[in-house]
N, C-alpha and C positions, 0 to 999 in steps of 0.2 A: 902500180899495184896498190890496192886499197885493202887493208886488213881491218876487220871488224871483230872485236871481242864482244860477243852478244850478251852474255849474262841472262839468258832466257829463263834460267831456273829462278831468277828473282822477279820475273814478271808474274804478278799474282792473277791477272785477268786471263782466263783461258782464251777469250776472244782475241785479245791483243796478241797473245803468244801465237795463236793460229795464223793471224794475219802476217806476222813476221816470218813464220816458217814457210809461207807460200813462196818466198823468194828462193828457197832451196831448190824448188822444183822447176824454176824458170831457167831454161837453157841459155837464154840471152844474158843472164846475169853472170854466168861463169863462176858460179859458187863452188868452192872447194872446202870441205870440212877438214879442219885440223884439230885434233884433241891435244890439249896441253897436259903435260905431266906436272905433278907437284914439284916444286923446286927442292933440290937437295939442301941439307943444312949448310953446306959450303956455299951454295949459291944464294941462299936466303939471308945468311948472316950479314953480309955487307949492306944489303938493302935494309934489313931490320935496324942495323946500327945507324944508318943515315936517318931513317924515319924516327927513331927514338931520340936522336940528337936534336931534331926539330921539335918533336912533341914535348920533350922534357928538357928544353933548352937550359933552364935555370936549375936543373937538378941532376947533376952527373951521377949521383948515387942511384937515383931511380932509373936512369938509363941503363946502368950496368946490371942492376937488380932484374929489370925486365928482360934484358938481353940474355941473362943467365937462364931464366925460365924458358926462353925460346930454344936455346941450344942444348939444354939438358934433356 
């Protein structure tokens, strides 16, 4: 199984976007659309903590300050 997260909303060229969407209509591809829901705060917090630990490695205060803004 191959999972592709497209991000087509970030493709600025309408031509390129249209070319990518053609695969949706090709029965040989076996395309199935899945819509992802936004993560809950409980799901996002551990990810955010790991990301902030790497991003602000030398500044634990900044890590906590930023995390608080996310969870509040």
